[in-house]
Residue frames as qw, qx, qy, qz and C-alpha x, y, z in Angstrom:
[[0.456, -0.236, 0.652, -0.558, 50.05, 7.37, -91.70],
 [0.409, 0.012, -0.862, -0.299, 49.06, 3.73, -92.04],
 [0.624, -0.309, 0.165, -0.699, 45.69, 3.16, -90.34],
 [0.903, -0.006, -0.407, -0.138, 46.25, -0.62, -90.56],
 [0.543, 0.250, -0.609, 0.521, 49.11, -0.36, -88.05],
 [0.389, -0.547, 0.219, -0.708, 47.00, 1.01, -85.20],
 [0.578, -0.096, -0.793, 0.168, 47.22, -1.14, -82.07],
 [0.575, -0.748, -0.271, -0.191, 45.58, -1.12, -78.64],
 [0.307, 0.531, -0.493, 0.616, 47.74, 0.58, -76.04],
 [0.178, -0.095, -0.765, 0.612, 45.93, 0.93, -72.71],
 [0.334, -0.650, -0.536, -0.423, 42.63, 1.63, -70.87],
 [0.115, 0.097, -0.522, 0.840, 41.83, 3.90, -67.96],
 [0.265, -0.571, -0.772, -0.086, 38.76, 3.85, -65.71],
 [0.253, -0.864, -0.302, 0.314, 39.27, 7.16, -63.87],
 [0.360, 0.898, -0.050, 0.246, 40.67, 10.50, -64.95],
 [0.446, -0.805, 0.391, 0.017, 43.30, 10.31, -62.18],
 [0.828, -0.105, 0.484, 0.262, 44.87, 7.37, -64.03],
 [0.614, 0.758, 0.139, 0.169, 45.28, 9.35, -67.25],
 [0.615, -0.389, 0.170, 0.665, 48.84, 10.28, -68.08],
 [0.206, 0.813, -0.093, -0.537, 49.76, 13.46, -69.98],
 [0.754, 0.258, 0.494, 0.348, 50.50, 13.00, -73.64],
 [0.041, -0.638, 0.255, 0.726, 52.44, 15.06, -76.15],
 [0.225, 0.102, 0.827, 0.505, 51.51, 12.92, -79.16],
 [0.386, -0.003, -0.209, -0.898, 48.70, 14.36, -81.29],
 [0.247, 0.178, 0.902, -0.306, 45.40, 12.83, -80.20],
 [0.403, -0.109, -0.501, -0.758, 42.29, 12.05, -82.21],
 [0.249, 0.070, 0.795, -0.549, 39.35, 11.39, -79.86],
 [0.312, -0.245, -0.735, -0.550, 36.06, 9.70, -80.76],
 [0.195, 0.124, 0.633, -0.739, 32.91, 10.64, -78.84],
 [0.444, -0.127, -0.521, -0.718, 29.23, 9.84, -79.22],
 [0.749, -0.269, 0.159, -0.584, 26.14, 8.26, -77.72],
 [0.542, -0.311, 0.770, -0.128, 26.34, 4.76, -76.32],
 [0.704, 0.290, 0.648, -0.007, 24.55, 3.20, -79.30],
 [0.338, 0.815, -0.137, -0.450, 26.00, 5.33, -82.13],
 [0.930, 0.340, 0.055, 0.127, 28.34, 2.63, -83.51],
 [0.082, -0.911, 0.402, 0.034, 31.66, 4.03, -82.30],
 [0.606, -0.377, 0.687, 0.138, 33.45, 0.68, -81.95],
 [0.741, 0.433, 0.495, 0.134, 32.25, -0.45, -85.38],
 [0.357, 0.932, -0.048, 0.043, 33.45, 2.80, -86.96],
 [0.293, -0.778, 0.549, 0.087, 36.88, 2.47, -85.29],
 [0.717, -0.091, 0.674, 0.152, 37.26, -1.10, -86.51],
 [0.650, 0.661, 0.347, 0.142, 36.32, -0.10, -90.07],
 [0.101, 0.974, -0.201, -0.022, 38.59, 2.96, -89.98],
 [0.288, -0.669, 0.682, 0.061, 41.54, 0.79, -88.92],
 [0.701, 0.316, -0.555, -0.317, 40.58, -2.19, -91.14],
 [0.152, 0.195, -0.912, 0.329, 40.47, -4.50, -88.12],
 [0.531, -0.407, -0.637, -0.382, 37.55, -6.60, -86.91],
 [0.668, -0.578, -0.462, 0.077, 38.16, -6.84, -83.18],
 [0.396, 0.298, -0.299, 0.815, 40.39, -3.90, -82.29],
 [0.307, -0.193, 0.312, -0.878, 37.60, -1.98, -80.56],
 [0.086, 0.178, 0.963, -0.185, 35.16, -4.26, -78.75],
 [0.413, -0.150, -0.357, -0.824, 31.71, -4.27, -80.36],
 [0.102, 0.144, 0.893, -0.414, 28.73, -5.30, -78.24],
 [0.171, -0.513, -0.711, -0.449, 25.01, -5.79, -78.72],
 [0.377, -0.758, -0.467, 0.256, 24.56, -3.97, -75.41],
 [0.241, 0.812, -0.005, 0.532, 25.04, -0.20, -75.79],
 [0.342, -0.851, 0.240, -0.318, 27.44, 1.41, -73.36],
 [0.963, -0.128, -0.112, 0.209, 29.95, -1.43, -73.10],
 [0.538, 0.411, -0.231, 0.699, 32.89, 0.98, -73.41],
 [0.510, -0.823, -0.251, -0.009, 33.19, 2.03, -69.76],
 [0.610, -0.508, 0.146, 0.591, 36.82, 3.11, -69.96],
 [0.329, 0.865, -0.238, -0.296, 38.85, 5.48, -72.08],
 [0.894, 0.021, 0.354, 0.273, 40.76, 3.28, -74.53],
 [0.035, 0.834, -0.372, -0.406, 43.97, 4.48, -76.14],
 [0.887, 0.300, 0.289, 0.198, 45.29, 3.16, -79.45],
 [0.272, -0.673, 0.381, 0.572, 48.69, 3.96, -80.95],
 [0.746, 0.525, 0.376, 0.164, 49.20, 4.51, -84.65],
 [0.612, 0.429, 0.102, 0.656, 52.43, 5.84, -86.12],
 [0.301, 0.012, -0.252, 0.920, 52.96, 8.46, -83.41],
 [0.388, -0.312, -0.142, -0.855, 49.29, 9.45, -83.27],
 [0.079, 0.100, 0.885, -0.447, 47.12, 8.45, -80.32],
 [0.423, -0.315, -0.534, -0.661, 43.51, 7.49, -81.05],
 [0.107, -0.037, 0.702, -0.703, 41.19, 7.81, -78.06],
 [0.393, -0.375, -0.735, -0.405, 37.90, 5.91, -77.72],
 [0.205, -0.214, 0.439, -0.848, 35.79, 7.76, -75.13],
 [0.148, 0.293, 0.910, -0.254, 32.92, 6.05, -73.27],
 [0.089, -0.468, -0.604, -0.638, 29.56, 6.55, -74.94],
 [0.129, 0.051, 0.448, -0.883, 27.13, 8.94, -73.30],
 [0.529, -0.006, -0.160, -0.834, 23.40, 8.68, -72.80],
 [0.760, -0.035, -0.401, -0.510, 21.55, 5.48, -73.61],
 [0.465, 0.169, -0.848, 0.190, 23.34, 2.79, -71.59],
 [0.721, -0.552, -0.232, -0.349, 21.41, 1.05, -68.84],
 [0.592, 0.083, -0.569, 0.564, 23.88, 1.49, -66.00],
 [0.413, -0.676, -0.494, 0.359, 23.65, 2.85, -62.46],
 [0.030, 0.989, 0.069, 0.126, 23.72, 6.59, -61.71],
 [0.532, -0.727, 0.341, 0.268, 27.08, 6.15, -59.99],
 [0.695, 0.051, 0.530, 0.484, 28.51, 4.48, -63.11],
 [0.355, 0.801, 0.332, 0.351, 27.16, 7.29, -65.33],
 [0.250, -0.962, 0.097, 0.046, 28.73, 9.82, -62.94],
 [0.667, -0.426, 0.448, 0.415, 32.07, 7.98, -63.22],
 [0.604, 0.423, 0.480, 0.475, 31.86, 8.08, -67.03],
 [0.104, 0.956, 0.188, 0.200, 31.05, 11.79, -66.94],
 [0.452, -0.829, 0.261, 0.200, 34.00, 12.48, -64.62],
 [0.731, -0.108, 0.504, 0.448, 36.24, 10.40, -66.86],
 [0.481, 0.633, 0.406, 0.451, 35.29, 12.26, -70.05],
 [0.080, -0.987, -0.041, -0.135, 35.43, 15.71, -68.41],
 [0.628, -0.649, 0.320, 0.285, 38.73, 14.80, -66.78],
 [0.712, 0.171, 0.447, 0.513, 40.14, 13.81, -70.16],
 [0.322, 0.771, 0.294, 0.463, 39.13, 17.06, -71.85],
 [0.294, -0.953, 0.015, -0.065, 40.29, 19.19, -68.90],
 [0.766, -0.390, 0.250, 0.445, 43.86, 17.89, -69.14],
 [0.115, 0.800, -0.384, -0.447, 46.69, 19.52, -71.00],
 [0.731, 0.089, 0.643, 0.208, 46.76, 17.24, -74.04],
 [0.040, -0.333, 0.516, 0.788, 47.60, 17.64, -77.71],
 [0.555, 0.490, 0.603, -0.297, 44.07, 17.59, -79.16],
 [0.147, -0.150, 0.618, 0.758, 44.43, 17.30, -82.94],
 [0.434, -0.117, -0.496, -0.743, 40.80, 16.39, -83.66],
 [0.405, 0.089, 0.766, -0.491, 37.60, 15.19, -82.01],
 [0.272, -0.102, -0.766, -0.573, 35.38, 12.97, -84.15],
 [0.414, 0.079, 0.524, -0.741, 31.85, 13.51, -82.82],
 [0.068, -0.126, -0.926, -0.349, 29.62, 10.64, -83.91],
 [0.474, 0.209, 0.308, -0.798, 25.90, 11.25, -84.49],
 [0.412, 0.258, 0.870, 0.087, 23.37, 8.67, -85.78],
 [0.064, 0.055, -0.430, -0.899, 22.18, 9.98, -89.17],
 [0.198, -0.390, -0.848, -0.299, 18.78, 8.26, -88.80],
 [0.316, -0.743, -0.564, 0.174, 17.57, 10.52, -85.98],
 [0.032, -0.936, 0.054, -0.347, 17.63, 14.09, -84.76],
 [0.410, 0.342, -0.601, 0.594, 20.71, 14.83, -82.70],
 [0.553, -0.597, -0.563, 0.141, 20.00, 14.24, -79.01],
 [0.247, -0.957, 0.027, -0.147, 20.35, 16.96, -76.39],
 [0.739, -0.513, 0.301, 0.317, 23.58, 15.23, -75.33],
 [0.674, 0.324, 0.348, 0.566, 24.89, 15.42, -78.92],
 [0.114, 0.895, 0.160, 0.400, 24.03, 19.12, -79.02],
 [0.526, -0.839, 0.135, 0.049, 25.81, 19.63, -75.68],
 [0.799, -0.189, 0.323, 0.471, 28.93, 17.85, -76.96],
 [0.500, 0.562, 0.291, 0.591, 29.10, 20.00, -80.12],
 [0.161, -0.947, -0.067, -0.271, 28.53, 23.14, -78.03],
 [0.701, -0.644, 0.202, 0.230, 31.31, 22.08, -75.65],
 [0.751, 0.091, 0.327, 0.566, 33.74, 21.39, -78.51],
 [0.277, 0.772, 0.230, 0.524, 32.95, 24.79, -80.04],
 [0.352, -0.920, 0.015, -0.173, 33.27, 26.67, -76.72],
 [0.752, -0.508, 0.291, 0.303, 36.52, 24.85, -75.86],
 [0.331, 0.814, -0.360, -0.314, 37.78, 25.77, -79.33],
 [0.570, -0.246, 0.768, 0.158, 38.64, 22.14, -80.10],
 [0.338, 0.333, -0.606, -0.638, 38.96, 21.06, -83.74],
 [0.537, 0.103, 0.791, -0.277, 36.20, 18.61, -84.59],
 [0.327, 0.085, -0.673, -0.658, 34.42, 16.78, -87.38],
 [0.689, 0.031, 0.441, -0.574, 30.93, 15.28, -87.16],
 [0.115, 0.142, -0.930, -0.320, 30.72, 11.70, -88.43],
 [0.716, 0.031, 0.094, -0.691, 27.17, 10.72, -89.28],
 [0.173, -0.229, 0.958, 0.000, 26.93, 6.97, -88.64],
 [0.435, 0.277, 0.838, -0.178, 24.69, 4.15, -89.91],
 [0.315, 0.466, -0.234, -0.793, 24.13, 5.76, -93.32],
 [0.117, 0.067, -0.921, -0.367, 23.59, 2.33, -94.93],
 [0.130, 0.422, 0.835, -0.328, 20.17, 2.27, -93.25],
 [0.295, 0.732, 0.238, -0.566, 19.00, 5.20, -95.43],
 [0.670, 0.589, 0.331, 0.309, 18.73, 5.87, -99.17],
 [0.483, 0.111, 0.065, 0.866, 21.14, 8.44, -100.69],
 [0.117, -0.625, -0.291, -0.715, 18.31, 10.97, -100.86],
 [0.641, -0.708, -0.285, -0.078, 17.41, 10.41, -97.19],
 [0.723, -0.229, -0.126, 0.639, 21.11, 10.74, -96.25],
 [0.279, 0.320, 0.122, 0.897, 21.38, 14.16, -97.92],
 [0.372, -0.689, -0.315, -0.537, 18.13, 15.33, -96.33],
 [0.752, -0.592, -0.249, 0.149, 19.21, 14.16, -92.86],
 [0.634, -0.011, -0.063, 0.771, 22.70, 15.65, -93.27],
 [0.045, 0.502, 0.159, 0.849, 21.20, 19.05, -94.07],
 [0.568, -0.687, -0.297, -0.342, 18.74, 18.78, -91.15],
 [0.794, -0.434, -0.204, 0.373, 21.48, 17.82, -88.68],
 [0.472, 0.216, 0.002, 0.855, 23.76, 20.58, -89.96],
 [0.218, -0.629, -0.178, -0.725, 20.96, 23.08, -89.21],
 [0.730, -0.608, -0.289, -0.117, 20.11, 21.51, -85.84],
 [0.778, -0.336, -0.112, 0.520, 23.74, 21.53, -84.67],
 [0.046, 0.982, -0.005, -0.182, 24.22, 25.07, -86.06],
 [0.667, -0.238, 0.434, 0.557, 27.19, 24.00, -88.17],
 [0.251, 0.766, -0.159, -0.570, 28.28, 26.51, -90.78],
 [0.812, 0.557, -0.112, -0.133, 29.21, 25.71, -94.35],
 [0.284, 0.696, -0.637, 0.171, 32.86, 25.43, -93.36],
 [0.615, -0.386, 0.604, -0.329, 32.13, 22.72, -90.75],
 [0.268, 0.274, -0.893, -0.236, 33.19, 19.19, -91.60],
 [0.741, 0.002, 0.450, -0.499, 30.45, 16.58, -91.64],
 [0.199, 0.321, -0.868, -0.323, 31.09, 13.11, -93.06],
 [0.864, -0.010, 0.029, -0.503, 28.39, 10.57, -93.89],
 [0.041, 0.449, -0.892, 0.031, 29.71, 7.14, -92.85],
 [0.922, -0.091, -0.085, -0.366, 28.73, 3.50, -92.83],
 [0.357, -0.531, 0.766, -0.059, 30.74, 0.94, -90.90],
 [0.803, 0.185, 0.552, -0.127, 28.85, -1.81, -92.72],
 [0.730, 0.633, 0.219, 0.133, 29.71, -0.61, -96.24],
 [0.655, -0.149, 0.105, 0.733, 32.80, 1.51, -95.60],
 [0.202, 0.814, 0.308, 0.449, 31.20, 4.73, -96.85],
 [0.172, -0.952, 0.044, -0.249, 33.01, 7.89, -95.77],
 [0.840, -0.442, 0.067, 0.307, 36.05, 6.08, -94.34],
 [0.653, 0.255, 0.131, 0.701, 38.55, 7.46, -96.87],
 [0.003, -0.792, -0.120, -0.599, 37.19, 10.99, -96.36],
 [0.647, -0.756, -0.007, -0.099, 37.46, 10.58, -92.59],
 [0.850, -0.170, 0.084, 0.492, 41.02, 9.21, -92.88],
 [0.437, 0.523, 0.119, 0.722, 41.99, 12.25, -94.97],
 [0.294, -0.849, -0.066, -0.435, 40.51, 14.65, -92.39],
 [0.802, -0.577, 0.056, 0.143, 42.44, 12.86, -89.63],
 [0.767, 0.124, 0.108, 0.620, 45.69, 12.89, -91.65],
 [0.194, 0.703, 0.098, 0.678, 45.30, 16.63, -92.29],
 [0.507, -0.816, -0.064, -0.271, 44.53, 17.30, -88.60],
 [0.817, -0.504, 0.136, 0.246, 47.65, 15.53, -87.31],
 [0.722, 0.458, 0.058, 0.515, 50.01, 16.77, -90.06]]
């Protein structure tokens, strides 16, 4: 799989617009300010593929990207964004609607900011993925903001907080420096193989 060949396919604003898919899907979820767009751009070696904004919560649609027969799915961020209650409700319906469809879920990449404790929403997402028996990996973002020692300490703390066993995948990443991208690409390749 060539991650450089990934291209934008389409966006949907409501779950009713979503069309069933048989292609293996790799979905990316996380808080509004976790750096999801930056990670996607680094993963695919493209600057503007996923729109990056200074305002958290700009991704208000589910965005689909095609890459060599694999569909990459950028889910709206949850939590932080300063939007109306009705808009948050639409996002929630959109995300739930996506996961409640009959789709070929190969992997969910759950993004968590390594600099902080996981939020209650992060905990809920991991719990949901576990209960739904969906394959997932936790990508710890913004690692360049911490020293190596702090990264290892935070990784261990987050692993405990999220009740992830030793067999659980957790990748320390940095969109700024590219840390963890090859490891994440390998996990994705293995998941869709």
